[in-house]
C-alpha positions as CSV (number, residue, x, y, z in Angstrom):
1,M,0.0,0.1,0.0
2,K,1.3,3.5,-0.9
3,V,0.3,6.4,1.1
4,S,1.2,9.8,-0.1
5,Y,0.6,13.5,1.4
6,H,0.0,16.4,-0.8
7,G,-0.5,19.5,1.4
8,H,-3.4,20.8,3.8
9,S,-5.3,17.5,4.4
10,V,-5.0,15.9,1.1
11,V,-3.9,12.1,1.3
12,K,-3.6,9.6,-1.7
13,I,-3.8,5.9,-1.0
14,E,-3.1,3.5,-3.5
15,T,-3.9,-0.1,-2.7
16,G,-5.3,-3.1,-4.4
17,G,-5.1,-1.5,-7.8
18,K,-7.5,1.6,-6.5
19,T,-6.6,5.0,-6.0
20,I,-8.4,6.7,-3.2
21,L,-8.2,10.6,-2.3
22,I,-9.1,12.0,0.9
23,D,-10.3,15.5,1.0
24,P,-9.1,16.6,-2.4
25,F,-8.5,20.4,-2.0
26,I,-6.3,20.9,-4.8
27,T,-7.4,24.1,-6.7
28,Y,-6.6,27.1,-4.6
29,N,-4.3,25.0,-2.4
30,S,-1.1,26.7,-2.7
31,L,0.8,24.0,-1.0
32,T,-0.2,20.9,-2.9
33,D,1.8,19.2,-5.7
34,L,-1.0,18.0,-7.4
35,K,-2.8,19.2,-10.5
36,A,-6.6,18.4,-10.4
37,E,-6.9,17.9,-14.0
38,E,-4.4,14.9,-14.0
39,E,-5.8,13.0,-10.9
40,K,-7.6,9.9,-11.6
41,P,-9.3,8.7,-8.3
42,D,-11.5,5.6,-7.9
43,Y,-12.7,6.8,-4.8
44,I,-13.1,10.0,-2.8
45,I,-13.3,10.2,0.9
46,L,-14.6,13.2,2.7
47,S,-14.2,14.1,6.4
48,H,-16.7,17.0,6.2
49,G,-18.3,19.8,4.0
50,H,-15.9,22.7,4.3
51,N,-14.6,24.1,1.1
52,D,-11.0,23.5,1.8
53,H,-11.7,19.7,2.4
54,V,-14.4,19.0,-0.3
55,G,-12.4,21.2,-2.7
56,D,-12.5,19.5,-6.3
57,T,-14.5,16.6,-5.4
58,V,-17.4,17.4,-8.0
59,S,-15.1,17.8,-10.9
60,L,-12.8,14.9,-10.0
61,A,-15.7,12.5,-9.4
62,K,-17.5,13.3,-12.7
63,R,-14.4,13.1,-14.7
64,N,-13.4,9.8,-13.3
65,D,-16.7,8.5,-12.4
66,A,-15.3,8.1,-9.0
67,L,-17.6,7.0,-5.9
68,V,-17.6,9.7,-3.2
69,I,-17.8,8.4,0.4
70,A,-19.0,11.0,2.8
71,N,-21.7,11.3,5.7
72,H,-25.4,11.2,4.7
73,E,-26.1,14.8,4.4
74,L,-22.8,15.9,2.5
75,S,-23.4,12.8,0.1
76,T,-27.0,13.6,-0.6
77,Y,-25.8,17.2,-1.5
78,L,-23.1,15.9,-3.8
79,D,-25.5,13.5,-5.3
80,W,-27.9,16.6,-6.4
81,Q,-24.8,17.9,-8.1
82,G,-24.5,14.7,-10.2
83,V,-21.8,12.8,-8.3
84,R,-22.0,9.1,-7.5
85,T,-22.0,8.7,-3.7
86,H,-22.2,6.3,-0.9
87,G,-23.7,7.7,2.4
88,M,-22.5,6.8,5.6
89,H,-22.5,8.1,9.2
90,I,-20.6,8.5,12.5
91,G,-19.8,4.8,13.9
92,G,-20.7,3.1,10.7
93,S,-18.6,0.9,8.6
94,Y,-18.6,-0.5,5.0
95,E,-16.6,-3.0,3.2
96,F,-15.6,-1.5,-0.3
97,E,-13.5,-3.4,-3.0
98,F,-10.4,-1.8,-1.7
99,G,-11.0,-2.4,2.2
100,R,-13.2,-1.1,4.9
101,V,-14.0,2.4,5.7
102,K,-15.3,3.4,9.2
103,L,-16.4,7.1,10.2
104,T,-15.6,8.2,13.9
105,Q,-16.5,11.3,15.6
106,A,-14.8,14.6,15.0
107,F,-15.6,17.8,16.9
108,H,-15.7,20.8,14.2
109,G,-18.3,22.2,11.9
110,S,-19.5,21.1,8.4
111,S,-21.2,23.3,5.7
112,Y,-20.5,24.2,2.2
113,E,-20.0,27.7,0.9
114,T,-21.8,28.4,-2.4
115,E,-20.8,31.0,-5.0
116,D,-24.0,33.0,-4.2
117,K,-22.9,33.0,-0.5
118,Q,-25.1,30.4,0.8
119,L,-24.3,28.0,3.7
120,V,-25.3,24.5,3.1
121,Y,-25.7,22.1,6.0
122,C,-23.4,19.3,5.5
123,G,-24.2,16.9,8.5
124,M,-21.8,16.1,11.2
125,P,-17.8,16.4,10.7
126,A,-15.9,12.9,10.8
127,G,-12.7,11.1,11.1
128,I,-11.9,8.5,8.8
129,L,-10.5,4.9,9.4
130,L,-9.6,3.2,6.2
131,M,-8.4,-0.5,6.6
132,A,-6.8,-2.5,3.8
133,E,-4.0,-4.9,3.3
134,G,-4.2,-5.6,7.2
135,K,-3.2,-2.2,7.9
136,T,-5.4,0.7,9.4
137,I,-5.0,4.5,8.7
138,Y,-6.5,7.1,10.6
139,H,-7.4,10.6,9.0
140,A,-8.6,12.6,11.9
141,G,-10.1,15.3,9.6
142,D,-10.6,18.7,11.1
143,T,-11.0,18.1,14.8
144,G,-10.4,19.4,18.4
145,L,-8.9,16.9,21.0
146,F,-11.4,14.4,22.7
147,S,-10.8,11.7,25.0
148,D,-12.5,9.0,22.8
149,M,-9.4,8.9,20.7
150,K,-8.1,6.5,23.2
151,L,-11.0,4.3,22.4
152,I,-10.5,4.6,18.7
153,G,-6.8,3.6,19.2
154,E,-7.8,0.8,21.3
155,R,-10.8,-0.5,19.0
156,H,-8.6,-0.2,15.8
157,P,-4.7,-0.4,16.4
158,I,-3.5,2.3,14.0
159,D,-0.4,2.0,11.9
160,L,-0.6,5.6,10.5
161,A,-2.4,8.7,11.8
162,F,-2.8,12.0,10.2
163,L,-3.6,14.7,12.7
164,P,-4.4,18.5,12.2
165,I,-1.8,20.7,14.0
166,G,-2.6,24.2,12.7
167,D,-4.6,25.4,15.8
168,N,-7.3,28.0,15.3
169,F,-9.7,26.0,13.5
170,T,-8.5,22.4,14.8
171,M,-6.2,21.2,17.5
172,G,-3.2,22.8,17.7
173,P,0.4,20.9,18.2
174,D,0.4,20.5,22.1
175,D,-3.3,19.0,21.7
176,A,-2.4,17.1,18.6
177,A,0.8,15.5,20.5
178,Y,-1.6,14.5,23.3
179,A,-4.0,13.0,20.7
180,A,-1.1,11.1,19.4
181,E,-0.5,9.5,22.7
182,L,-4.2,8.5,23.2
183,L,-4.6,7.0,19.7
184,N,-1.1,5.1,20.1
185,A,-0.6,5.2,16.4
186,S,2.7,3.6,15.3
187,Q,3.4,6.8,13.2
188,V,2.0,10.2,13.1
189,V,1.9,12.7,10.3
190,P,1.0,16.3,10.8
191,I,-1.7,17.7,8.5
192,H,-3.8,21.0,7.9
193,Y,-0.9,23.6,8.8
194,N,0.5,26.4,7.1
195,T,-2.2,26.8,4.0
196,F,-3.2,30.0,5.7
197,P,-1.7,32.4,8.0
198,P,-4.0,31.6,10.8
199,I,-2.9,28.0,10.9
200,K,0.8,28.5,10.4
201,Q,3.0,26.1,12.6
202,D,6.3,24.2,12.5
203,P,5.6,20.4,11.8
204,H,9.2,19.6,12.9
205,A,8.3,21.3,16.3
206,F,5.3,19.0,16.5
207,A,7.2,15.9,15.7
208,N,9.8,16.6,18.7
209,L,6.7,17.0,21.2
210,L,5.8,13.3,20.5
211,K,6.9,11.1,23.5
212,K,7.2,8.0,21.3
213,K,9.2,10.0,18.8
214,N,7.1,8.3,16.0
215,G,6.4,11.7,14.1
216,R,7.0,11.8,10.4
217,V,6.8,14.8,8.7
218,M,5.7,14.6,4.9
219,N,6.1,17.5,2.3
220,P,3.9,17.6,-0.5
221,G,4.4,14.7,-2.8
222,D,6.3,12.4,-0.2
223,S,5.2,8.9,0.1
224,L,5.4,5.8,2.3
225,E,4.8,2.3,2.1
226,L,2.7,0.3,4.5
């Protein structure tokens, strides 16, 4: 399984001959190495409805006939845009051809801003557990610290966790480092930082906070094998 990071909260997973994009905010993402017109996902998984996570989902999904996996409200909204979707909700899991996806709770907001300045309610935000090839990846989405992260790690031993560190809108480095302890993940990658001025952070300083010294700073385009 190949896992790569592409700035902000964009993660690509290649497993079982399928390509999965999580939160494909590509256009207007100054930190990404990707070009939306060149990406060919089979699946897109969304943590919540904010524009900097939904990103290029509609155009990517339509062009590639990709299936979009998201909570029920967000998937319904995207279905109305002509996108193939699979709706889920917090605590639910489903077996797809590449592996199993389970949505966890996250503490944040979730709405989509339309071009005519309307806010569309997009259900509850979520974290994402992706289980494939005997490995478990946890993408926390946008969230604050919460104690049930310990339960998530106990129920689903995590090989790789992507945690937001930007502060202001999500956990900051100190809370994210504590979250890493609760989750007890084998490797921890910081995400959701430096894209905008309010979330400016030093990812290496965050990695140094981790007691297990299991932080891995990934630059846009970096990949690893699980």
